[in-house]
C-alpha positions in Angstrom: 121.0 235.1 43.4 121.5 237.6 40.6 121.3 237.1 36.8 123.9 238.7 34.5 122.7 239.1 30.9 125.8 239.5 28.8 125.9 240.4 25.1 128.2 238.2 23.0 129.2 239.4 19.5 129.5 236.3 17.3 131.4 237.2 14.2 131.5 234.6 11.4 129.2 231.9 12.8 127.3 231.2 9.5 129.9 228.5 8.7 129.3 224.9 9.7 131.4 224.8 12.9 130.4 228.3 14.0 126.8 227.5 13.6 126.8 224.0 15.1 129.4 224.0 17.8 129.5 227.6 18.9 126.0 229.0 18.4 123.7 226.0 18.7 125.6 223.6 20.9 127.3 226.2 23.1 125.7 229.6 23.5 122.1 228.6 22.7 122.4 225.4 24.8 123.7 227.5 27.7 120.7 229.8 27.4 118.3 226.8 27.2 119.7 225.3 30.4 119.1 228.6 32.2 122.6 230.0 32.0 125.9 229.3 33.8 126.1 229.3 37.6 129.0 231.2 39.1 130.9 230.3 42.2 129.0 232.9 44.2 125.6 231.5 43.1 124.8 234.1 40.5 123.9 233.1 36.9 125.3 234.3 33.6 123.0 234.2 30.5 124.6 235.0 27.2 122.7 237.0 24.6 124.2 236.6 21.2 124.3 239.0 18.3 125.2 237.4 15.0 127.6 239.4 12.8 128.6 238.7 9.2 128.9 240.0 5.7 125.8 238.3 4.2 122.5 239.7 5.6 120.5 236.9 4.0 122.6 234.2 5.7 122.4 236.0 9.0 118.7 236.5 8.8 118.1 232.8 7.9 120.3 231.6 10.7 118.7 233.9 13.2 115.2 232.9 12.2 116.1 229.2 12.3 117.4 229.4 15.9 115.2 232.2 17.2 118.0 234.6 17.7 116.7 238.2 18.0 119.8 240.2 17.1 121.9 240.1 14.0 123.7 242.7 11.9 126.3 243.3 9.1 127.6 246.3 11.0 130.4 245.1 13.3 131.3 248.6 14.4 127.7 249.2 15.6 127.8 246.0 17.6 131.1 247.0 19.1 129.8 250.4 20.2 127.0 248.8 22.2 128.3 248.6 25.9 125.8 245.7 26.5 128.0 243.5 24.3 130.9 242.7 26.6 132.4 239.7 24.6 133.7 239.6 21.1 134.0 236.1 19.6 135.6 235.5 16.2 135.3 232.4 14.0 135.9 234.0 10.6 138.4 232.8 8.1 141.8 233.2 9.7 143.0 235.9 7.4 140.0 238.1 8.4 140.6 237.7 12.1 143.3 240.1 13.2 141.6 243.4 11.9 138.3 242.5 13.6 139.9 241.5 16.8 141.9 244.7 16.9 138.6 246.7 16.5 137.2 244.7 19.4 140.3 245.4 21.5 139.9 249.1 20.8 136.3 248.9 21.9 137.3 247.3 25.2 135.7 243.9 24.7 136.8 240.6 26.2 138.2 238.6 23.3 137.5 234.9 22.5 138.8 233.4 19.2 138.7 230.2 17.2 142.1 228.9 16.1 144.4 229.6 14.5 144.1 233.1 16.0 146.3 234.6 13.2 148.0 233.7 10.0 151.5 234.2 11.5 153.2 234.0 14.9 154.1 237.7 15.1 150.5 238.8 14.6 149.2 236.2 17.0 151.6 237.3 19.8 150.8 240.9 19.1 147.1 240.3 19.5 147.8 238.7 22.9 150.1 241.6 23.9 147.5 244.2 22.9 144.8 242.5 25.0 147.1 242.4 28.0 148.2 246.0 27.6 144.6 247.0 27.5 143.7 244.9 30.5 141.3 242.7 28.6 140.4 239.1 29.3 141.2 236.9 26.3 141.0 233.3 25.3 141.4 230.8 22.5 139.2 227.8 21.7 141.0 224.6 22.6 138.1 222.2 22.4 139.8 218.9 22.2 140.9 219.2 25.9 137.3 218.5 26.9 136.6 215.5 24.6 135.7 212.5 26.8 138.4 210.3 25.3 141.1 212.9 26.0 139.8 213.6 29.5 140.1 209.9 30.3 143.6 209.9 28.8 144.6 212.9 30.9 143.3 211.1 34.0 145.6 208.2 33.3 148.6 210.5 32.8 147.9 212.3 36.0 147.5 209.0 37.9 150.8 207.7 36.7 149.2 204.8 34.9 151.8 204.7 32.1 154.9 204.8 34.3 157.5 206.6 32.2 155.8 207.6 29.0 157.9 206.6 26.0 156.0 207.7 22.9 152.7 208.8 21.5 151.2 208.0 18.1 148.3 210.2 16.8 146.2 209.3 13.7 143.8 211.9 12.5 141.7 212.5 9.4 139.5 210.9 6.8 138.9 210.9 3.0 137.6 214.2 1.8 136.0 213.7 -1.6 137.3 215.9 -4.4 133.8 217.1 -5.4 133.9 215.1 -8.7 133.0 211.6 -7.7 131.1 212.8 -4.7 130.4 216.2 -3.0 133.2 217.4 -0.8 132.6 217.4 3.0 134.9 220.4 3.5 134.8 223.9 2.0 137.1 224.6 -1.0 139.0 227.4 0.8 140.6 224.7 3.0 142.7 223.6 0.0 143.8 227.1 -1.1 146.8 228.5 0.6 145.9 232.1 -0.3 142.6 231.7 1.6 144.3 230.4 4.7 143.8 226.7 4.0 146.2 223.9 4.8 146.4 220.9 7.1 149.4 222.2 9.1 147.8 225.6 10.0 144.6 223.8 10.8 145.7 220.9 12.9 149.2 221.6 14.3 147.5 224.3 16.3 145.4 221.6 17.9 148.3 219.2 18.5 150.2 222.0 20.2 147.7 222.4 23.0 147.0 218.7 23.3 150.7 217.9 23.6 151.5 220.8 25.9 148.6 219.9 28.3 149.2 216.1 28.4 152.8 215.3 27.5 154.9 218.4 28.1 155.9 221.5 26.2 156.9 220.9 22.6 160.6 221.7 22.1 161.2 220.5 18.5 159.4 219.4 15.3 160.1 217.6 12.0 157.3 217.7 9.5 156.4 217.0 5.9 153.4 218.8 4.4 152.5 217.5 0.9 149.6 218.3 -1.3 148.4 214.8 -2.3 145.3 215.9 -4.4 146.3 218.5 -6.9 142.8 219.5 -8.2 139.3 219.6 -6.7 135.8 220.9 -7.6 134.5 223.9 -5.7 131.0 224.8 -4.4 130.1 226.3 -7.8 131.1 223.1 -9.7 134.4 224.6 -11.0 137.7 222.8 -10.9 140.4 224.6 -9.0 144.1 223.9 -8.3 144.9 222.9 -4.7 147.7 225.1 -3.4 147.6 224.2 0.3 148.9 221.1 2.0 146.3 218.4 2.6 148.4 216.3 5.0 151.0 216.9 7.7 153.2 214.1 8.9 154.9 215.4 12.0 157.2 214.2 14.7 157.5 216.2 18.0 159.8 216.1 21.1 158.8 217.5 24.4 160.7 218.8 27.5 159.7 215.5 29.2 161.7 213.5 26.7 158.6 212.1 25.0 158.6 211.4 21.3 155.3 211.9 19.5 154.3 211.2 15.9 151.1 212.6 14.4 149.7 211.7 11.0 147.1 214.2 9.9 145.5 213.7 6.5 142.4 214.5 4.4 143.5 211.8 2.0 143.3 208.7 4.2 140.5 206.1 4.5 139.7 205.2 8.1 140.3 201.8 9.5 140.8 202.6 13.2 138.6 203.1 16.2 137.8 206.8 15.5 138.6 209.8 13.3 141.2 210.7 15.9 143.1 208.2 17.9 146.1 208.7 20.3 148.1 205.7 21.4 150.3 206.3 24.5 152.9 203.7 25.4 154.7 203.7 28.7 156.8 201.4 30.8 153.8 200.2 32.9 151.0 200.3 30.4 149.5 201.6 27.2 146.2 203.4 26.2 144.4 204.2 23.0 142.0 207.2 23.2 139.5 208.3 20.6 137.1 211.2 20.7 134.9 209.6 23.3 136.4 206.3 24.4 139.7 205.1 25.9 141.1 201.6 26.1 144.0 200.5 28.4 146.4 197.6 28.6 148.7 197.1 31.6 152.2 195.9 31.0 151.4 192.5 32.6 148.5 192.0 30.1 150.5 192.6 26.9 150.5 189.5 24.7 153.8 187.6 24.0 154.0 188.4 20.3 156.5 186.6 18.0 157.3 187.6 14.4 156.5 184.7 12.1 155.1 185.8 8.7 154.9 182.1 7.5 151.8 181.2 9.6 148.5 183.0 10.2 148.6 185.5 13.1 147.5 183.5 16.1 146.8 186.6 18.3 143.9 188.9 18.2 145.6 192.1 19.3 142.3 193.8 20.1 141.8 191.4 23.0 143.5 192.2 26.3 142.4 195.8 26.2 140.0 197.2 28.7 137.5 199.9 27.8 137.4 202.6 30.4 133.9 203.3 31.8 132.1 206.7 31.7 132.5 207.9 35.2 131.1 211.4 34.5 128.6 213.1 32.3 130.5 214.6 29.3 129.0 217.8 27.9 129.9 219.3 24.5 133.6 220.2 24.5 133.0 223.6 23.0 130.2 224.4 25.4 132.4 223.4 28.4 135.0 225.9 27.5 132.5 228.6 26.7 131.1 228.2 30.2 134.5 228.6 31.7 135.2 231.8 29.6 131.8 233.3 30.6 132.7 232.7 34.3 136.1 234.2 33.7 134.7 237.4 32.2 131.9 238.0 34.7 133.4 236.7 37.9 137.1 236.5 37.2 137.1 232.7 37.7 140.3 231.0 36.4 140.9 230.6 32.6 144.4 229.7 31.5 143.8 229.3 27.7 144.7 232.8 26.7 145.6 234.1 23.2 149.2 233.3 24.1 148.3 229.6 24.0 146.7 230.2 20.6 149.9 231.9 19.5 151.9 228.8 20.5 149.7 226.8 18.1 150.4 229.3 15.2 154.1 229.1 16.0 154.1 225.3 15.8 152.2 225.4 12.5 154.7 227.9 11.0 157.6 225.8 12.2 156.0 222.7 10.8 155.7 224.3 7.3 159.3 225.6 7.6 160.5 222.2 8.5 158.8 220.7 5.5 160.4 223.3 3.2 163.8 222.8 4.7 163.5 219.0 5.3 165.0 219.7 8.8 164.3 219.4 12.5 163.6 222.8 14.1 163.7 224.0 17.6 160.5 225.5 19.2 161.6 228.4 21.3 159.5 229.8 24.2 157.4 232.6 22.8 157.7 235.1 25.6 160.1 235.0 28.5 159.4 237.5 31.3 161.9 239.9 29.8 160.5 239.4 26.3 157.0 240.1 27.6 158.1 243.3 29.3 159.9 244.4 26.2 156.7 243.7 24.1 154.6 245.8 26.5 157.1 248.7 26.3 157.1 248.5 22.5 153.3 248.6 22.4 153.2 251.6 24.7 155.7 253.4 22.6 154.2 252.4 19.2 150.5 251.6 19.6 149.0 249.8 16.7 
């Protein structure tokens, strides 16, 4: 058995999710468990170097978690051949220039989503990685949530019969910073800083839908700004210029209709912050982040509409909670382990930057649909001929 120590540049992990999910619960957790075992028995151990603009924040984060390496000099980190992977969780509008530097340095690329602020840039980043022969991937964490893994198992087993529709409810009330401190950073509500519900969450819904219910072929969406003013981290009031909700309906190539409500302006009265209800001819299921409940067609109650009497049925009865038949690790960590195996041992990894570009495409189309109040088609991003043309263009006009 051999050990492979691999340097991982982690750019932009001083934020909440970058620190908690990617650094602490993924990379450092992998180190603490002794690394990731490859198919040939070897072990990969990631060695992070924290990169950012604020040296004080980097120093404090490194000290808190006993990380030896940190720097504000991205170029120096990229020059070091020990660092084979570049990971980016910066604000979206900062991502493309840094990723392109990493591509030029020959690093494997792994990115948070959205991978770019527009579809053209997102596709170009993928094309540039492929033209350079670099392994690349996008974070698609929700695929490894226990609730969605259980739901995927039901889909694959044919539990639903013919799937008719899916209803997704996501979000919670984000305080405006006046009555109580806000739980999310202020840039989330400024369009110029890359904020907005559509660009944030439609990227998620794209890969969830594509992997469970078929490829998205059309979208109709409304993206309002419900709360017009909030208070920022310095206590100053600021105008909200980004959408804080997205009410979207999708169609897939399997003929399934899906409606997803995503909102930072909703108070939760449901099983979880995210719930997906799938209805089919043979049964239904409701999945949250960790749990999943099922109801077979023969167990559905005989409901009758009669508003003149108290409802005699308890509609929460008759649903069966699925058991935990496996040990479910952190969703971000699971995908990190797969990417490390892919980079070091060429093990399969299908969640490339092209999949991330599909998410950006859906977010852009959702916003366009909202402006036009219209249904829009979602065209395939790259056909075989389109990909070959993109490669030829990149060779002729390198960026």
